[in-house]
C-alpha positions in Angstrom: -76.9 12.8 129.9 -78.5 16.3 129.8 -77.2 17.0 133.2 -73.6 16.2 132.1 -74.0 18.4 129.0 -75.3 21.2 131.2 -72.3 20.9 133.6 -69.9 20.8 130.7 -71.5 23.9 129.2 -71.2 25.8 132.5 -67.5 24.9 132.7 -66.5 25.6 129.1 -68.6 28.7 128.3 -67.0 31.1 130.8 -63.5 29.9 129.7 -64.5 30.6 126.1 -65.7 34.1 127.0 -62.4 34.8 128.8 -60.4 33.6 125.8 -62.4 35.9 123.5 -62.2 38.9 125.8 -60.0 41.5 124.3 -57.5 43.6 126.3 -58.6 47.2 127.1 -57.6 49.4 124.2 -54.5 51.6 124.7 -54.8 53.5 121.4 -57.6 54.9 119.2 -57.5 55.6 115.5 -60.3 57.8 114.0 -61.0 57.9 110.3 -61.6 55.6 107.3 -59.0 56.2 104.6 -55.7 54.5 103.8 -53.9 56.6 106.4 -56.2 55.4 109.1 -56.0 51.8 107.9 -52.2 51.7 108.0 -52.0 53.5 111.3 -54.4 51.0 112.9 -52.8 48.0 111.3 -49.3 49.1 112.4 -50.3 49.7 116.0 -52.1 46.4 116.2 -49.1 44.6 114.7 -46.9 46.3 117.3 -48.9 44.5 120.0 -50.8 47.7 121.1 -54.5 46.9 121.8 -56.1 49.4 119.3 -59.7 50.5 118.6 -60.3 51.8 115.1 -63.4 54.1 114.9 -64.5 54.5 111.3 -66.4 57.7 110.5 -68.3 55.9 107.8 -69.1 52.3 106.9 -66.5 51.6 104.2 -62.8 51.0 104.8 -60.4 53.0 102.6 -62.9 54.1 100.0 -60.3 55.7 97.9 -58.9 52.2 97.0 -62.0 50.1 97.4 -64.6 51.9 95.4 -63.2 52.2 91.8 -60.5 51.0 89.5 -57.4 53.2 89.7 -54.3 53.7 87.7 -51.1 54.6 89.5 -47.7 54.9 87.9 -45.6 56.9 90.4 -43.6 55.9 93.5 -41.5 53.4 91.6 -39.2 51.4 93.8 -40.5 53.2 96.9 -43.6 51.1 97.8 -43.1 49.2 101.0 -44.5 48.3 104.4 -48.2 47.7 104.9 -48.9 49.2 101.5 -46.6 46.7 99.8 -48.2 43.9 101.8 -51.5 44.9 100.4 -50.2 45.1 96.8 -48.5 41.7 97.1 -51.7 40.1 98.5 -53.6 41.6 95.6 -51.0 40.2 93.2 -51.2 36.8 95.0 -47.4 36.9 95.7 -45.8 35.7 98.9 -42.5 37.6 98.1 -42.0 41.3 97.6 -41.6 42.5 94.0 -41.3 46.2 92.9 -42.2 45.3 89.4 -45.4 43.4 90.5 -46.3 46.4 92.8 -46.2 48.7 89.7 -48.3 46.2 87.7 -50.9 46.0 90.4 -51.1 49.8 90.8 -51.4 50.3 87.0 -54.7 48.4 87.0 -55.7 48.7 90.7 -58.8 46.5 91.3 -61.1 47.6 94.2 -62.5 44.2 94.7 -59.1 42.6 95.2 -58.2 45.5 97.5 -61.2 44.8 99.6 -60.4 41.1 99.8 -56.8 41.9 100.7 -57.8 44.3 103.5 -60.3 41.9 105.0 -57.7 39.2 105.1 -55.2 41.6 106.7 -57.7 42.7 109.4 -58.7 39.1 110.2 -55.1 38.4 111.3 -55.0 41.2 113.9 -56.4 40.1 117.3 -55.2 43.4 118.8 -57.5 45.4 116.6 -61.2 46.2 117.3 -63.2 48.0 114.6 -66.2 50.2 115.2 -67.9 51.2 111.9 -69.8 54.3 111.0 -69.5 56.2 114.3 -68.9 59.9 114.9 -67.0 61.2 117.9 -68.8 63.8 120.0 -66.1 64.8 122.4 -62.5 64.3 123.2 -61.0 65.3 126.6 -57.7 64.8 128.4 -58.2 63.1 131.8 -54.9 62.9 133.6 -52.7 60.5 131.4 -55.6 59.3 129.2 -57.8 60.7 126.5 -61.5 60.2 127.0 -63.4 59.7 123.8 -67.2 59.9 123.6 -68.8 58.2 120.6 -72.2 59.2 119.2 -73.6 55.9 120.5 -72.6 57.1 124.0 -69.8 54.7 124.3 -66.9 56.1 126.3 -63.4 55.0 125.6 -60.2 55.8 127.5 -56.9 55.4 125.7 -53.3 56.6 126.1 -52.8 57.8 122.5 -55.0 58.9 119.6 -54.6 59.3 115.9 -57.0 61.6 114.2 -57.1 60.7 110.5 -60.6 62.0 109.9 -61.3 64.4 107.0 -62.2 67.4 109.1 -59.6 66.9 111.9 -62.4 67.1 114.5 -60.5 65.6 117.4 -57.5 67.8 117.1 -59.8 70.8 117.0 -61.7 69.7 120.0 -58.4 69.2 121.9 -57.5 72.8 121.0 -54.5 71.7 119.0 -52.6 74.2 116.8 -52.4 73.5 113.2 -49.6 74.6 110.8 -50.6 74.9 107.2 -48.6 74.2 104.1 -46.7 71.3 102.7 -43.3 73.1 103.0 -43.6 73.4 106.7 -44.4 69.7 107.2 -42.1 67.8 104.9 -38.8 68.0 103.2 -37.6 66.9 99.8 -35.2 64.1 100.1 -32.6 66.0 98.0 -32.8 69.0 100.4 -32.7 67.2 103.8 -29.5 67.6 105.9 -27.3 64.7 106.7 -28.1 64.8 110.4 -31.9 65.2 109.9 -32.0 62.3 107.5 -31.2 60.0 110.5 -34.7 60.7 111.9 -36.7 59.6 108.8 -39.9 57.7 109.5 -41.4 57.5 106.0 -40.6 58.2 102.3 -42.6 58.5 99.2 -43.3 60.5 96.0 -45.6 63.5 95.9 -45.9 65.9 93.0 -43.1 64.1 91.2 -40.7 64.7 94.0 -39.4 62.3 96.7 -40.2 63.5 100.2 -39.1 62.3 103.6 -41.1 62.4 106.8 -38.9 63.3 109.7 -40.0 62.6 113.3 -40.0 66.4 114.1 -42.4 67.0 111.2 -44.8 64.3 112.3 -44.8 65.8 115.8 -45.7 69.2 114.4 -49.3 67.9 114.5 -49.2 66.3 118.0 -50.6 67.4 121.3 -50.1 65.3 124.5 -50.2 62.0 122.5 -53.0 63.1 120.2 -51.6 62.8 116.7 -53.2 64.5 113.7 -52.5 63.9 110.0 -52.0 67.6 109.5 -51.0 68.6 106.0 -52.3 65.4 104.4 -55.7 67.0 104.3 -54.3 69.6 101.9 -53.4 67.0 99.4 -55.8 66.5 96.5 -57.5 63.2 95.7 -54.8 62.2 93.2 -54.4 58.4 93.4 -50.7 59.0 93.1 -50.6 60.3 96.7 -52.1 57.1 98.1 -48.7 55.3 98.6 -47.3 58.2 100.6 -50.4 58.5 102.7 -50.1 54.8 103.5 -46.4 55.2 104.5 -47.3 58.3 106.6 -50.1 56.4 108.4 -47.8 53.5 109.2 -45.3 56.0 110.7 -48.2 57.5 112.7 -49.3 54.2 113.9 -45.9 53.2 115.1 -45.3 56.5 116.9 -48.7 56.6 118.6 -48.3 53.0 119.4 -44.9 53.6 120.9 -46.1 56.1 123.4 -49.1 53.9 124.3 -47.1 50.7 124.7 -44.4 52.3 126.9 -46.9 54.6 128.7 -44.8 57.7 127.9 -44.9 60.9 125.8 -43.2 62.0 122.6 -40.4 63.7 124.5 -39.2 60.3 125.7 -39.3 58.5 122.3 -36.1 56.5 121.5 -35.9 57.3 117.8 -33.8 54.2 117.1 -36.3 51.9 118.8 -39.1 53.5 116.8 -37.3 53.1 113.5 -36.4 49.5 114.4 -40.1 48.8 114.9 -40.9 50.2 111.5 -38.0 48.3 109.8 -39.3 45.2 111.5 -42.6 45.6 109.6 -40.9 46.3 106.3 -41.3 50.1 106.2 -39.1 51.9 103.7 -36.9 54.4 105.5 -34.6 55.3 102.6 -35.5 57.5 99.7 -33.1 56.1 97.1 -35.0 55.5 93.9 -32.4 53.2 92.5 -32.6 50.7 95.4 -35.3 48.1 95.0 -36.8 46.3 98.0 -35.4 43.1 96.4 -31.8 44.4 96.4 -29.7 41.9 98.2 -28.2 44.6 100.4 -31.4 46.5 100.9 -31.4 46.1 104.7 -27.9 47.4 105.0 -28.6 50.3 102.8 -31.6 51.2 104.9 -29.4 51.3 108.1 -26.7 53.2 106.2 -29.1 55.9 105.3 -30.4 56.2 108.8 -26.9 56.2 110.2 -26.2 59.2 108.0 -23.0 58.1 106.4 -23.7 59.9 103.2 -26.6 61.5 101.4 -28.0 60.4 98.0 -27.1 62.0 94.7 -29.5 63.8 92.4 -29.4 62.4 88.9 -31.9 64.1 86.5 -35.2 64.0 88.4 -34.2 61.0 90.6 -32.7 60.8 94.0 -30.1 58.0 93.9 -27.9 55.9 96.2 -25.4 55.1 93.4 -24.1 52.0 95.1 -21.3 51.5 92.6 -19.7 54.9 93.4 -16.4 54.8 95.3 -16.2 56.1 98.9 -13.7 58.8 99.7 -12.1 59.2 103.1 -13.8 62.6 103.4 -17.2 61.0 102.8 -17.3 59.2 106.1 -14.6 60.8 108.2 -16.8 63.3 110.1 -19.6 60.8 110.8 -17.2 58.1 112.1 -15.3 60.6 114.2 -18.6 61.7 115.7 -19.3 58.2 116.8 -15.9 56.7 117.7 -13.2 58.4 119.6 -10.6 56.0 118.3 -11.7 56.8 114.7 -10.3 60.3 115.2 -6.9 58.9 116.0 -7.0 56.6 113.0 -7.8 59.4 110.6 -5.0 61.5 112.0 -2.5 58.9 110.8 -4.2 57.6 107.7 -6.4 60.3 106.1 -5.9 60.8 102.3 -7.7 62.9 99.8 -8.6 59.9 97.7 -10.9 56.8 97.5 -10.7 54.2 100.3 -9.5 50.7 99.5 -10.4 47.5 101.3 -7.0 47.6 103.0 -7.9 51.0 104.4 -11.3 49.9 105.6 -10.0 46.8 107.3 -7.3 48.8 109.0 -10.0 51.3 110.3 -12.3 48.5 111.5 -9.5 46.7 113.4 -8.2 49.8 115.0 -11.6 51.1 116.2 -13.0 47.7 117.3 -9.8 46.1 118.6 -10.1 43.2 116.1 -7.4 41.3 114.3 -6.8 39.8 110.9 -9.9 37.5 111.3 -11.9 40.4 109.9 -10.5 40.2 106.4 -10.4 36.4 106.5 -14.1 36.3 107.3 -15.0 38.8 104.6 -12.9 37.0 102.0 -14.6 33.7 103.0 -18.1 35.2 102.7 -17.4 37.5 99.7 -19.8 35.8 97.3 -21.6 33.3 99.3 -23.0 35.5 102.1 -22.2 39.0 101.2 -23.1 38.6 97.5 -20.3 41.0 96.4 -19.4 41.0 92.7 -15.8 40.6 91.4 -12.9 39.0 93.3 -11.7 39.9 96.8 -8.7 42.3 96.5 -7.3 44.3 99.4 -6.2 47.1 97.0 -9.5 47.4 95.2 -11.7 50.4 96.0 -14.7 50.5 98.4 -18.1 51.3 96.9 -21.0 52.8 98.7 -22.7 49.4 98.5 -19.7 47.7 100.1 -19.5 50.3 102.8 -23.2 50.0 103.7 -22.8 46.2 104.2 -19.6 46.5 106.2 -21.1 49.3 108.4 -24.0 47.0 109.1 -21.7 44.2 110.1 -19.0 46.1 112.1 -20.4 49.5 113.1 -22.7 50.4 115.9 -23.7 53.6 114.1 -27.4 52.6 113.8 -27.6 51.6 117.5 -26.1 55.0 118.5 -28.8 57.1 120.1 -29.8 60.3 118.3 -31.5 63.5 119.2 -34.6 64.9 117.5 -32.3 67.0 115.1 -30.4 63.8 114.2 -27.2 64.6 116.1 -25.7 61.8 118.1 -26.3 61.7 121.8 -23.0 62.4 123.6 
């Protein structure tokens, strides 16, 4: 009996070890705060074997040490940060109102529990606590990282989210100072540049957008630094943006590691699609809740750059009920479709578009027939969740246009350059 048990152990034990053996890490995150957390989580969720080296024992101490009160970033919480808030609120569905309630009385114990649960579900993530990094050196395509415990790690990409930016300094990276050189206010970003958005959030009572070119300001050969984030004060109201920034960093660094490439070869649309797949918010409209029935279409509409938001008081708004004029979308559509130029030559008017106009445009550009309006009429309330009655002569709203563009336009799939212009 003992012999049989021994033989069984000899057979099963090596198999168990192989099953538990983790794949060699391709990416390293250094730091302990919320930015490091979301960067590491995003990379691991994107199927990138990631090692997270904490420069202290505690994870995200700014949210796990004391009760906080946060009242900003209304309707802009999303992604990993929203996942955390919903776990703390014991909700399986996203709710902007619940997010605000959790933030208003932010409980550190609940935050710790939510983080621990999140990390348990990430087989691609290895965590090393309370370790300093002694040296960082580029060796051919990989970065070689030397820990204080003498462990040597080779990875394809690195995120330095530490307080002192040690890795970036050791790699002799250049650092640009100042918030203005690293971010743009949503109300000031150009139509083309808005297409390259990777994160949004509120800072100093203004909504900012993080563009890919701004994130790459603090990058050197696949070593990514958090840059200007170190200049932000310890105001709890900045935490949501730091989380969104970290998720964007994790996706970008994870992209170059996963595809074994560099930042010059990033397909921005693939990168954004990855972030959208993990519920990141890539539109800065403060009047669009994550629970909006057309939220996904509005996200893609913003990234396609059909039209910018509107400033109303101190808010940056989508104004989904506003009517769409021919001139609002003419230039963008002409930039994407050659046939669109021909249609506008014959049909352009200095007025609002109607459903009849839009159907005519769709059919002309995409070589479709009357089945387009028949399908929309059939799905008007059931699938599209449009209000009112179907009427060919009624005017198109921004909300309508976003949904129809998502259904019948390839604008979001159209490749773009780093400046947001469409690749010809």
